[in-house]
Backbone as a printed PyTorch tensor [residue, N CA C, xyz], in Angstrom:
tensor([[[-118.8590, -133.5320,  -99.9910],
         [-119.0860, -134.7140, -100.8080],
         [-118.2120, -135.8450, -100.2750]],

        [[-118.8350, -137.0070, -100.0710],
         [-118.0810, -138.1370,  -99.5530],
         [-117.8330, -139.2170, -100.6020]],

        [[-118.8300, -139.5100, -101.4280],
         [-118.6900, -140.5940, -102.4040],
         [-119.1700, -140.1660, -103.7780]],

        [[-118.4480, -140.6100, -104.7830],
         [-118.8730, -140.4470, -106.1710],
         [-119.1750, -141.8410, -106.6920]],

        [[-120.4260, -142.0600, -107.0720],
         [-120.8710, -143.3630, -107.5600],
         [-120.9090, -143.3200, -109.0800]],

        [[-120.0270, -144.0730, -109.7070],
         [-119.9370, -144.1120, -111.1630],
         [-120.7170, -145.3120, -111.6740]],

        [[-121.8080, -145.0600, -112.3580],
         [-122.6790, -146.1310, -112.8420],
         [-122.4640, -146.3250, -114.3320]],

        [[-122.2020, -147.5690, -114.7090],
         [-121.9870, -147.8910, -116.1180],
         [-122.8480, -149.0840, -116.5070]],

        [[-122.9730, -149.2800, -117.8090],
         [-123.7220, -150.4070, -118.3450],
         [-124.0960, -150.1260, -119.7870]],

        [[-124.5280, -151.1420, -120.4620],
         [-124.9410, -151.0220, -121.8660],
         [-126.2190, -150.1990, -121.9850]],

        [[-126.5110, -149.7870, -123.2110],
         [-127.7650, -149.0760, -123.4540],
         [-128.9430, -149.9640, -123.0410]],

        [[-129.9230, -149.3470, -122.4210],
         [-131.1680, -150.0030, -121.9770],
         [-130.9570, -151.0510, -120.8860]],

        [[-129.8860, -150.8890, -120.0980],
         [-129.7010, -151.8020, -118.9550],
         [-130.2870, -151.2020, -117.6840]],

        [[-130.6950, -149.9420, -117.7170],
         [-131.3540, -149.3350, -116.5660],
         [-130.5170, -148.3490, -115.7730]],

        [[-129.4910, -147.7620, -116.3730],
         [-128.6380, -146.8230, -115.6470],
         [-129.4310, -145.6360, -115.0950]],

        [[-130.2270, -145.0050, -115.9370],
         [-131.0220, -143.8610, -115.4680],
         [-132.0960, -144.3040, -114.4760]],

        [[-132.7220, -145.4230, -114.7470],
         [-133.7650, -145.9740, -113.8780],
         [-133.2380, -146.1540, -112.4550]],

        [[-132.1010, -146.8200, -112.3220],
         [-131.5040, -147.0720, -111.0100],
         [-130.9790, -145.7760, -110.4030]],

        [[-130.3730, -144.9300, -111.2130],
         [-129.8520, -143.6570, -110.7000],
         [-130.9630, -142.8050, -110.1100]],

        [[-132.0820, -142.7220, -110.7770],
         [-133.2140, -141.9150, -110.2890],
         [-133.7710, -142.4830, -108.9840]],

        [[-133.8740, -143.7990, -108.8840],
         [-134.3800, -144.4000, -107.6510],
         [-133.3750, -144.2510, -106.5090]],

        [[-132.1060, -144.3640, -106.8370],
         [-131.0660, -144.1530, -105.8320],
         [-131.1060, -142.7030, -105.3320]],

        [[-131.2920, -141.7740, -106.2220],
         [-131.3940, -140.3610, -105.8480],
         [-132.5520, -140.1370, -104.8720]],

        [[-133.7100, -140.7220, -105.1650],
         [-134.8700, -140.5730, -104.2740],
         [-134.5820, -141.1270, -102.8830]],

        [[-133.8790, -142.2460, -102.8380],
         [-133.5990, -142.8870, -101.5430],
         [-132.5710, -142.0930, -100.7360]],

        [[-131.6490, -141.4530, -101.4280],
         [-130.6170, -140.6860, -100.7310],
         [-131.0710, -139.2600, -100.4410]],

        [[-132.2670, -138.9340, -100.9030],
         [-132.9250, -137.6620, -100.6230],
         [-132.0600, -136.4730, -101.0190]],

        [[-132.0060, -135.4720, -100.1530],
         [-131.2850, -134.2440, -100.4790],
         [-129.7800, -134.3610, -100.2510]],

        [[-129.2990, -135.5720,  -99.9910],
         [-127.8680, -135.7860,  -99.7910],
         [-127.1520, -136.1580, -101.0830]],

        [[-127.8980, -136.2340, -102.1970],
         [-127.3070, -136.7190, -103.4500],
         [-127.7660, -135.8850, -104.6350]],

        [[-127.0090, -136.0080, -105.7060],
         [-127.3350, -135.3650, -106.9750],
         [-126.8920, -136.2910, -108.1030]],

        [[-127.5950, -136.2290, -109.2200],
         [-127.1930, -136.9840, -110.4140],
         [-126.4660, -136.0460, -111.3580]],

        [[-125.3350, -136.5020, -111.8560],
         [-124.5590, -135.7990, -112.8750],
         [-124.4990, -136.7130, -114.0880]],

        [[-124.6910, -136.1240, -115.2600],
         [-124.6420, -136.9050, -116.5000],
         [-123.5510, -136.3400, -117.4200]],

        [[-122.5790, -137.1870, -117.7320],
         [-121.5190, -136.7730, -118.6570],
         [-122.1060, -136.4770, -120.0270]],

        [[-123.1860, -137.1490, -120.3720],
         [-123.7930, -136.9460, -121.6890],
         [-124.3750, -135.5420, -121.8600]],

        [[-124.6930, -134.8570, -120.7690],
         [-125.2960, -133.5320, -120.9090],
         [-124.3750, -132.5270, -121.5940]],

        [[-123.1130, -132.3730, -121.1560],
         [-122.2650, -131.4280, -121.8950],
         [-121.9510, -131.8920, -123.3200]],

        [[-121.9260, -133.2030, -123.5330],
         [-121.7140, -133.7010, -124.8990],
         [-122.8860, -133.2730, -125.7730]],

        [[-124.0880, -133.5440, -125.3080],
         [-125.2840, -133.1980, -126.0830],
         [-125.4440, -131.6950, -126.2280]],

        [[-125.1130, -130.9510, -125.1680],
         [-125.2190, -129.4900, -125.2250],
         [-124.2810, -128.9200, -126.2930]],

        [[-123.0230, -129.3590, -126.2750],
         [-122.0450, -128.8730, -127.2660],
         [-122.4630, -129.2730, -128.6770]],

        [[-122.9240, -130.5100, -128.8280],
         [-123.3380, -131.0050, -130.1520],
         [-124.5650, -130.2450, -130.6490]],

        [[-125.5310, -130.0240, -129.7610],
         [-126.7390, -129.2820, -130.1300],
         [-126.3950, -127.8510, -130.5310]],

        [[-125.5010, -127.2180, -129.7900],
         [-125.0780, -125.8560, -130.1450],
         [-124.3640, -125.8280, -131.4850]],

        [[-123.5120, -126.8000, -131.6860],
         [-122.7240, -126.8690, -132.9290],
         [-123.6370, -126.9980, -134.1570]],

        [[-124.6960, -127.8190, -134.0350],
         [-125.5810, -128.0770, -135.1720],
         [-126.9230, -127.3460, -135.0780]],

        [[-127.0720, -126.5190, -134.0490],
         [-128.3250, -125.7870, -133.8150],
         [-129.5220, -126.7490, -133.7290]],

        [[-129.3930, -127.7200, -132.8230],
         [-130.4290, -128.7300, -132.6160],
         [-131.2770, -128.3800, -131.3970]],

        [[-132.3860, -129.0570, -131.2590],
         [-133.2930, -128.8880, -130.1280],
         [-132.6640, -129.5540, -128.8980]],

        [[-132.1860, -128.7330, -127.9640],
         [-131.4750, -129.2590, -126.7980],
         [-132.3770, -130.1320, -125.9220]],

        [[-133.6070, -129.7450, -125.6940],
         [-134.4770, -130.5580, -124.8380],
         [-134.7420, -131.9230, -125.4710]],

        [[-134.8670, -131.9750, -126.7780],
         [-135.0580, -133.2590, -127.4590],
         [-133.7830, -134.0970, -127.4020]],

        [[-132.6330, -133.4560, -127.4370],
         [-131.3670, -134.1890, -127.3320],
         [-131.2180, -134.8240, -125.9510]],

        [[-131.7530, -134.1750, -124.9170],
         [-131.6360, -134.6990, -123.5620],
         [-132.6930, -135.7460, -123.2300]],

        [[-133.6960, -135.8670, -124.0700],
         [-134.7640, -136.8220, -123.8030],
         [-134.3290, -138.2380, -124.1750]],

        [[-135.1910, -139.1800, -123.8540],
         [-134.9200, -140.5770, -124.1870],
         [-135.6100, -140.9620, -125.4980]],

        [[-136.0530, -139.9850, -126.2440],
         [-136.8030, -140.2330, -127.4700],
         [-135.9290, -140.4730, -128.6860]],

        [[-136.5630, -140.6250, -129.8390],
         [-135.8570, -140.9740, -131.0770],
         [-135.0480, -139.8230, -131.6850]],

        [[-135.3270, -138.5770, -131.2980],
         [-134.6500, -137.4250, -131.8990],
         [-133.1350, -137.5510, -131.8220]],

        [[-132.6260, -137.8260, -130.6090],
         [-131.1750, -137.8890, -130.4360],
         [-130.5540, -139.0690, -131.1790]],

        [[-131.3550, -140.1230, -131.4010],
         [-130.8080, -141.3150, -132.0500],
         [-130.3270, -141.0220, -133.4670]],

        [[-130.9640, -140.0860, -134.1480],
         [-130.5300, -139.7730, -135.5120],
         [-129.1850, -139.0470, -135.5310]],

        [[-128.7460, -138.5330, -134.3780],
         [-127.4710, -137.8230, -134.2860],
         [-126.4230, -138.5920, -133.4980]],

        [[-126.8280, -139.7030, -132.8830],
         [-125.9470, -140.4130, -131.9470],
         [-124.6040, -140.7990, -132.5620]],

        [[-124.6010, -141.4370, -133.7080],
         [-123.3450, -141.9300, -134.2910],
         [-122.3620, -140.7850, -134.5470]],

        [[-122.8130, -139.7100, -135.1790],
         [-121.9250, -138.5790, -135.4540],
         [-121.4750, -137.8980, -134.1610]],

        [[-122.3590, -137.8440, -133.1900],
         [-122.0170, -137.2420, -131.9000],
         [-120.9360, -138.0680, -131.2020]],

        [[-121.0090, -139.3870, -131.3110],
         [-119.9900, -140.2580, -130.7250],
         [-118.6380, -140.0090, -131.3820]],

        [[-118.6130, -139.9600, -132.6980],
         [-117.3580, -139.7270, -133.4250],
         [-116.7550, -138.3860, -133.0080]],

        [[-117.5840, -137.3510, -132.9860],
         [-117.1120, -136.0190, -132.5990],
         [-116.6030, -136.0090, -131.1570]],

        [[-117.3510, -136.6280, -130.2240],
         [-116.9220, -136.6060, -128.8170],
         [-115.6310, -137.3990, -128.6260]],

        [[-115.4220, -138.4520, -129.4200],
         [-114.1530, -139.1830, -129.3610],
         [-112.9890, -138.3100, -129.8200]],

        [[-113.2270, -137.4740, -130.8140],
         [-112.1850, -136.5410, -131.2780],
         [-111.8360, -135.5470, -130.1740]],

        [[-112.8440, -135.0530, -129.4720],
         [-112.6020, -134.1340, -128.3550],
         [-111.8120, -134.8480, -127.2610]],

        [[-112.1720, -136.0810, -126.9700],
         [-111.4900, -136.8500, -125.9230],
         [-110.0350, -137.1600, -126.2920]],

        [[-109.7320, -137.2440, -127.5650],
         [-108.3390, -137.4720, -127.9570],
         [-107.4580, -136.2970, -127.5500]],

        [[-108.0280, -135.1110, -127.5320],
         [-107.2940, -133.9190, -127.1140],
         [-107.2450, -133.7900, -125.5880]],

        [[-108.3510, -134.1860, -124.9180],
         [-108.4740, -134.0740, -123.4580],
         [-109.4570, -135.1440, -122.9880]],

        [[-108.9320, -136.2520, -122.5020],
         [-109.7940, -137.3890, -122.1800],
         [-110.8290, -137.0590, -121.1070]],

        [[-110.5760, -136.0750, -120.2820],
         [-111.4990, -135.7330, -119.2170],
         [-112.3760, -134.5280, -119.4880]],

        [[-112.3660, -134.0460, -120.7210],
         [-113.0800, -132.8160, -121.0610],
         [-114.5440, -132.8540, -120.6290]],

        [[-115.2690, -133.8950, -120.9900],
         [-116.7030, -133.9520, -120.6970],
         [-116.9690, -134.2780, -119.2270]],

        [[-116.1090, -135.0560, -118.5960],
         [-116.2520, -135.3150, -117.1570],
         [-116.1100, -134.0030, -116.3890]],

        [[-115.0770, -133.2560, -116.7190],
         [-114.8540, -131.9620, -116.0650],
         [-116.0250, -131.0130, -116.3190]],

        [[-116.4900, -130.9420, -117.5540],
         [-117.6150, -130.0600, -117.8890],
         [-118.8650, -130.4350, -117.1050]],

        [[-119.1170, -131.7190, -116.9450],
         [-120.2970, -132.1610, -116.2010],
         [-120.1700, -131.8160, -114.7150]],

        [[-119.0120, -132.0130, -114.1570],
         [-118.8320, -131.7970, -112.7240],
         [-118.7930, -130.3140, -112.3560]],

        [[-118.4390, -129.4470, -113.2640],
         [-118.4100, -128.0140, -112.9480],
         [-119.8110, -127.4180, -112.8690]],

        [[-120.8210, -128.1760, -113.2650],
         [-122.2030, -127.7070, -113.1980],
         [-122.8040, -127.8710, -111.7960]],

        [[-122.0550, -128.4780, -110.8680],
         [-122.5930, -128.8630, -109.5720],
         [-121.7500, -128.2640, -108.4430]],

        [[-122.4080, -127.8260, -107.3970],
         [-121.7250, -127.4030, -106.1810],
         [-121.5360, -128.6430, -105.3050]],

        [[-120.4020, -129.2740, -105.4500],
         [-120.1840, -130.6000, -104.8690],
         [-120.1810, -130.6210, -103.3480]],

        [[-119.8410, -129.5370, -102.7110],
         [-119.7560, -129.5390, -101.2530],
         [-121.1190, -129.6350, -100.5750]],

        [[-122.1940, -129.5950, -101.3320],
         [-123.5430, -129.6860, -100.7700],
         [-124.0570, -131.1200, -100.6690]],

        [[-123.3180, -132.0990, -101.1720],
         [-123.8390, -133.4530, -101.2870],
         [-122.9040, -134.4910, -100.6830]],

        [[-123.5060, -135.5270, -100.1220],
         [-122.7370, -136.6770,  -99.6420],
         [-122.4350, -137.6490, -100.7810]],

        [[-123.3430, -137.6800, -101.7860],
         [-123.1920, -138.5980, -102.9120],
         [-123.3910, -137.8580, -104.2270]],

        [[-122.4990, -138.0960, -105.1560],
         [-122.6840, -137.6590, -106.5340],
         [-122.8460, -138.9300, -107.3510]],

        [[-123.9750, -139.0580, -108.0090],
         [-124.2760, -140.2340, -108.8250],
         [-124.0110, -139.8470, -110.2740]],

        [[-122.9920, -140.4290, -110.8710],
         [-122.7030, -140.1850, -112.2880],
         [-123.3220, -141.3540, -113.0420]],

        [[-124.4040, -141.0690, -113.7430],
         [-125.2830, -142.1320, -114.2500],
         [-124.8880, -142.7070, -115.5990]],

        [[-123.8250, -142.2140, -116.2030],
         [-123.5450, -142.6450, -117.5790],
         [-122.0550, -142.7650, -117.8880]],

        [[-121.3600, -143.5210, -117.0710],
         [-119.9340, -143.7700, -117.3200],
         [-119.8200, -144.7270, -118.5060]],

        [[-118.9890, -144.3670, -119.4760],
         [-118.8840, -145.1540, -120.7080],
         [-117.4880, -145.6820, -121.0110]],

        [[-116.4670, -145.0410, -120.4260],
         [-115.1020, -145.3760, -120.8290],
         [-114.1750, -145.5210, -119.6210]],

        [[-113.1060, -146.2880, -119.8100],
         [-112.0940, -146.4310, -118.7680],
         [-111.5070, -145.0740, -118.4080]],

        [[-111.3440, -144.2170, -119.4100],
         [-110.7950, -142.8920, -119.1270],
         [-111.7430, -142.0260, -118.3100]],

        [[-113.0470, -142.2870, -118.3610],
         [-113.9750, -141.5770, -117.4810],
         [-113.6660, -141.9520, -116.0290]],

        [[-113.5370, -143.2480, -115.7800],
         [-113.2230, -143.7220, -114.4320],
         [-111.8720, -143.1630, -113.9990]],

        [[-110.8980, -143.2270, -114.8790],
         [-109.5580, -142.7060, -114.5880],
         [-109.6210, -141.2400, -114.1740]],

        [[-110.3870, -140.4310, -114.9170],
         [-110.4730, -139.0040, -114.6160],
         [-111.0520, -138.7840, -113.2200]],

        [[-112.1170, -139.4890, -112.8740],
         [-112.7240, -139.3200, -111.5530],
         [-111.7750, -139.7670, -110.4490]],

        [[-111.0790, -140.8760, -110.6440],
         [-110.1470, -141.3550, -109.6230],
         [-108.9640, -140.4030, -109.4590]],

        [[-108.4390, -139.8910, -110.5610],
         [-107.3260, -138.9450, -110.4910],
         [-107.7610, -137.6160, -109.8860]],

        [[-108.9690, -137.1830, -110.1820],
         [-109.4430, -135.8810, -109.7360],
         [-109.9100, -135.8930, -108.2840]],

        [[-110.6110, -136.9410, -107.8680],
         [-111.2150, -136.9790, -106.5350],
         [-110.6040, -138.0140, -105.6040]],

        [[-109.7250, -138.8560, -106.1270],
         [-109.0840, -139.8870, -105.3200],
         [-109.8550, -141.1900, -105.3480]],

        [[-109.1230, -142.2830, -105.3560],
         [-109.7570, -143.5940, -105.4620],
         [-110.6730, -143.8990, -104.2950]],

        [[-110.3770, -143.3770, -103.1160],
         [-111.2090, -143.6590, -101.9460],
         [-112.6060, -143.0520, -102.0740]],

        [[-112.7360, -141.9680, -102.8220],
         [-114.0360, -141.2960, -102.9740],
         [-114.8900, -141.9080, -104.0710]],

        [[-114.2680, -142.6980, -104.9380],
         [-114.9500, -143.1910, -106.1390],
         [-115.3350, -144.6630, -105.9800]],

        [[-116.6000, -144.9590, -106.2680],
         [-117.1010, -146.3370, -106.2840],
         [-117.6500, -146.6070, -107.6810]],

        [[-117.2520, -147.7260, -108.2870],
         [-117.7320, -148.0720, -109.6280],
         [-118.8160, -149.1400, -109.5270]],

        [[-119.8830, -148.9280, -110.2800],
         [-121.0430, -149.8250, -110.2640],
         [-121.3680, -150.1880, -111.7010]],

        [[-121.4670, -151.4630, -111.9780],
         [-121.7980, -151.9470, -113.3150],
         [-123.1720, -152.5940, -113.2880]],

        [[-124.0730, -152.1020, -114.1260],
         [-125.3750, -152.7270, -114.3120],
         [-125.3070, -153.6070, -115.5360]],

        [[-125.8610, -154.7870, -115.4400],
         [-125.8970, -155.6880, -116.5840],
         [-127.3240, -156.1440, -116.8320]],

        [[-127.6130, -156.3900, -118.0810],
         [-128.8960, -156.9520, -118.5120],
         [-128.6440, -157.7940, -119.7420]],

        [[-129.3500, -158.8940, -119.8590],
         [-129.2500, -159.7550, -121.0370],
         [-129.7730, -159.0080, -122.2690]],

        [[-129.2530, -159.3360, -123.4500],
         [-129.7630, -158.6860, -124.6670],
         [-131.2820, -158.7940, -124.8210]],

        [[-131.8550, -159.9270, -124.4250],
         [-133.3040, -160.0940, -124.5430],
         [-134.0520, -159.0720, -123.6840]],

        [[-133.5430, -158.8370, -122.4930],
         [-134.1550, -157.8560, -121.5890],
         [-134.0300, -156.4610, -122.1840]],

        [[-132.8570, -156.1430, -122.7030],
         [-132.6320, -154.8200, -123.2930],
         [-133.5270, -154.6180, -124.5170]],

        [[-133.6950, -155.6700, -125.3140],
         [-134.5880, -155.5860, -126.4790],
         [-136.0100, -155.2950, -126.0420]],

        [[-136.4540, -155.9280, -124.9560],
         [-137.8010, -155.6910, -124.4420],
         [-137.9700, -154.2430, -123.9750]],

        [[-136.8710, -153.6010, -123.6580],
         [-136.8980, -152.1950, -123.2330],
         [-136.7030, -151.2340, -124.4040]],

        [[-136.6160, -151.7720, -125.6130],
         [-136.5220, -150.9150, -126.7900],
         [-135.1710, -150.8630, -127.4610]],

        [[-134.2090, -151.6490, -126.9940],
         [-132.8800, -151.6300, -127.5970],
         [-132.8580, -152.4590, -128.8690]],

        [[-132.1650, -151.9630, -129.8570],
         [-131.9170, -152.6770, -131.0990],
         [-130.4510, -152.4680, -131.4390]],

        [[-129.7100, -153.5630, -131.6510],
         [-128.2860, -153.4300, -131.9780],
         [-128.1270, -152.5370, -133.1980]],

        [[-127.2350, -151.5540, -133.0810],
         [-126.9790, -150.6180, -134.1660],
         [-125.4840, -150.5680, -134.4280]],

        [[-125.0320, -151.0390, -135.6050],
         [-123.6000, -150.9570, -135.9310],
         [-123.1340, -149.5030, -135.9000]],

        [[-121.9190, -149.3030, -135.4010],
         [-121.3780, -147.9620, -135.2940],
         [-121.7850, -147.2640, -134.0050]],

        [[-122.6720, -147.8930, -133.2500],
         [-123.0790, -147.3620, -131.9470],
         [-122.8210, -148.4160, -130.8620]],

        [[-123.3270, -149.6150, -131.0740],
         [-123.2170, -150.6610, -130.0640],
         [-121.9330, -151.4750, -130.1450]],

        [[-121.0920, -151.1730, -131.1130],
         [-119.8420, -151.9190, -131.2590],
         [-118.6220, -151.0020, -131.2560]],

        [[-118.7480, -149.8330, -130.6370],
         [-117.6480, -148.8640, -130.5550],
         [-117.3160, -148.6100, -129.0870]],

        [[-116.1890, -147.9380, -128.8000],
         [-115.7730, -147.7460, -127.4080],
         [-116.8180, -147.1040, -126.4900]],

        [[-117.6670, -146.2280, -127.0070],
         [-118.6630, -145.6070, -126.1250],
         [-119.6090, -146.6460, -125.5270]],

        [[-119.6970, -147.7990, -126.1320],
         [-120.5680, -148.8630, -125.6360],
         [-119.7710, -150.0670, -125.1270]],

        [[-118.5290, -150.2390, -125.5830],
         [-117.7940, -151.4830, -125.3090],
         [-116.5170, -151.3220, -124.4850]],

        [[-116.0650, -150.1090, -124.2490],
         [-114.7740, -149.9170, -123.5860],
         [-114.7270, -150.5450, -122.1990]],

        [[-115.8490, -150.6110, -121.5140],
         [-115.8600, -151.1440, -120.1510],
         [-116.2640, -152.6150, -120.0770]],

        [[-116.3830, -153.2720, -121.2220],
         [-116.8000, -154.6800, -121.2260],
         [-115.8650, -155.5760, -120.4210]],

        [[-114.5830, -155.2420, -120.3920],
         [-113.6200, -156.0620, -119.6480],
         [-113.1790, -155.3740, -118.3550]],

        [[-113.9570, -154.4000, -117.9220],
         [-113.6110, -153.6400, -116.7290],
         [-113.8320, -154.4190, -115.4440]],

        [[-113.1770, -153.9460, -114.4030],
         [-113.3460, -154.4910, -113.0610],
         [-114.0440, -153.4070, -112.2460]],

        [[-115.1290, -153.7790, -111.5730],
         [-115.9630, -152.8150, -110.8720],
         [-116.0640, -153.1710, -109.3950]],

        [[-116.3140, -152.1640, -108.5840],
         [-116.4870, -152.4040, -107.1560],
         [-117.7470, -153.2230, -106.8890]],

        [[-118.8040, -152.9360, -107.6600],
         [-120.0820, -153.6170, -107.4820],
         [-120.7010, -153.9080, -108.8350]],

        [[-121.3630, -155.0520, -108.9290],
         [-122.1040, -155.3910, -110.1430],
         [-123.5220, -155.7950, -109.7510]],

        [[-124.4790, -155.2810, -110.5040],
         [-125.8880, -155.5930, -110.2800],
         [-126.5050, -156.0670, -111.5820]],

        [[-127.2540, -157.1410, -111.5190],
         [-127.9730, -157.6270, -112.6840],
         [-129.3780, -157.0430, -112.6510]],

        [[-129.7760, -156.4280, -113.7370],
         [-131.0950, -155.7990, -113.8380],
         [-131.8850, -156.4980, -114.9480]],

        [[-132.2320, -157.7510, -114.7060],
         [-132.9700, -158.5670, -115.6690],
         [-134.3030, -159.0470, -115.1390]],

        [[-134.3240, -159.4160, -113.8910],
         [-135.4630, -160.1140, -113.3070],
         [-136.6590, -159.1770, -113.1450]],

        [[-137.7280, -159.4720, -113.8420],
         [-138.9350, -158.6400, -113.7500],
         [-139.5820, -158.7490, -112.3720]],

        [[-139.2160, -159.7820, -111.6100],
         [-139.7650, -159.9440, -110.2660],
         [-139.0500, -159.0630, -109.2480]],

        [[-137.8620, -158.5550, -109.6180],
         [-137.0840, -157.7040, -108.7270],
         [-137.3570, -156.2580, -109.1150]],

        [[-137.8650, -155.4890, -108.1790],
         [-138.2030, -154.0990, -108.4680],
         [-136.9620, -153.2130, -108.4250]],

        [[-137.0980, -152.0150, -108.9420],
         [-136.0220, -151.0340, -108.8500],
         [-135.6520, -150.7490, -107.4040]],

        [[-136.6660, -150.7280, -106.5360],
         [-136.4120, -150.4790, -105.1140],
         [-135.5780, -151.6040, -104.5070]],

        [[-135.8400, -152.8400, -104.9190],
         [-135.0590, -153.9660, -104.3970],
         [-133.6090, -153.8890, -104.8840]],

        [[-133.4070, -153.4890, -106.1330],
         [-132.0440, -153.3220, -106.6400],
         [-131.3260, -152.2140, -105.8740]],

        [[-132.0280, -151.1220, -105.6160],
         [-131.4170, -150.0260, -104.8570],
         [-131.1140, -150.4800, -103.4270]],

        [[-132.0000, -151.2760, -102.8180],
         [-131.7050, -151.8340, -101.4890],
         [-130.4060, -152.6200, -101.5200]],

        [[-130.2390, -153.4670, -102.5210],
         [-129.0000, -154.2560, -102.6540],
         [-127.8010, -153.3420, -102.7880]],

        [[-127.9390, -152.3390, -103.6220],
         [-126.8130, -151.4110, -103.8530],
         [-126.4680, -150.6540, -102.5750]],

        [[-127.4600, -150.1500, -101.8760],
         [-127.1920, -149.4140, -100.6360],
         [-126.5530, -150.3180,  -99.5910]],

        [[-126.9660, -151.5870,  -99.5400],
         [-126.3320, -152.5390,  -98.6170],
         [-124.8650, -152.7330,  -98.9830]],

        [[-124.5740, -152.8500, -100.2810],
         [-123.1930, -153.0190, -100.7270],
         [-122.3460, -151.8030, -100.4130]],

        [[-122.9150, -150.6230, -100.5230],
         [-122.1610, -149.3880, -100.3360],
         [-121.8280, -149.1010,  -98.8800]],

        [[-122.5080, -149.7560,  -97.9470],
         [-122.2570, -149.4840,  -96.5160],
         [-120.9470, -150.0530,  -96.0600]]])
C-alpha cells in the first residue's frame, strides 16, 4: 500500500459517488474502506437491525442515524480510533497501492490514519457542494444530525486537496481526472 486517500464532505456532496469512480479508474490497485461499516454493523447487532438495509443509501438507516451517532461518539470517547481500526482490519492492505476511505467525518479520524500509517502515506480530500445542490440530491437539514461533530468537525479543516462537486456540466469522470492529476 502506498497511499491512503481520506475523503470527507457533507452528506450528499458525492463522497461515495467519487470514491466509486476513483476505484474504477485505479482498477485492481485500489480498495474502498468505509468507517461507517463497523459503526453500522455494531449498531445493527446491538439492536438486531437489518444489516443490509443499514448499509444501503435508503431511508431505513435514517431512522436510526441520530441514536447511532450519539452511541458512536460515546465509543470514540473511550478510543477515538476504534472504528477506523475496525474498518482497516477488514482489508489486506499489502495488496493495494491505494486505500480510499470514503467517509472521513472527524479530525480524530484523520489523526488516527496519520499516526497509524504516517503523514506521507495519507492524503486528505475534501468534497464540497452548495446546499442547493445537496438538496437536489435528496438532502434535508436535520437537527441533531447536520449540526453535530459527525457532520461539522471538519468544517474548519485544512486538506491536501479540495474538489467542488456542484456543476452539473462536470461529470464524475472529469472530477476524478482532476483528482488523479492532483495526486500525481
